[in-house]
Steps between C-alpha positions, in 0.01 A plus 500: 500500500477863611878541483495354148249767397710775661814379319307473172386861535859606567599331175240706314233237456145625517264347751132579464319656792258204488783271617481430876829689545443747218489776760880478513510667158428842653846506661815630334819294492638649824179414683496149353857446617400614850200265492720207392750582774230527770335175398827311450619595847174374650523173304849442641350500850262211434736240649579714804177671598144383550396857417655499151178414314315774686776742402473390137123550504542843661762610246283394207196667656681831556645507149158413357341786696769733366426384146132575549587850621733560205244371249218713638489847340309635800750368753796604287358854483444505876855382570650760267273785604658802658431520869342821619573527868274714713654623824301416808396774737609482859225352719334732747526426870150641559201271512262528207201354687 
């Protein structure tokens, strides 16, 4: 189901954010292709690994978390904010007690 939604979005169909996988709509086509690749590779392991379903759950979880970050104006601003580094001063060897 989730791969069907990702492919539908790649084809230009609109999926409402109210859909359980509507969060996929925040990704551009390159990201959606990466998501499809990641998930498809994990699905191929189902017959060979008892960990495959855990991997699938983890992949979906991580992509969902990324979608939340992309959709949040506050988080998007924080991620794109310019970093102002402040140099640390060298610690003193003398006791301050």
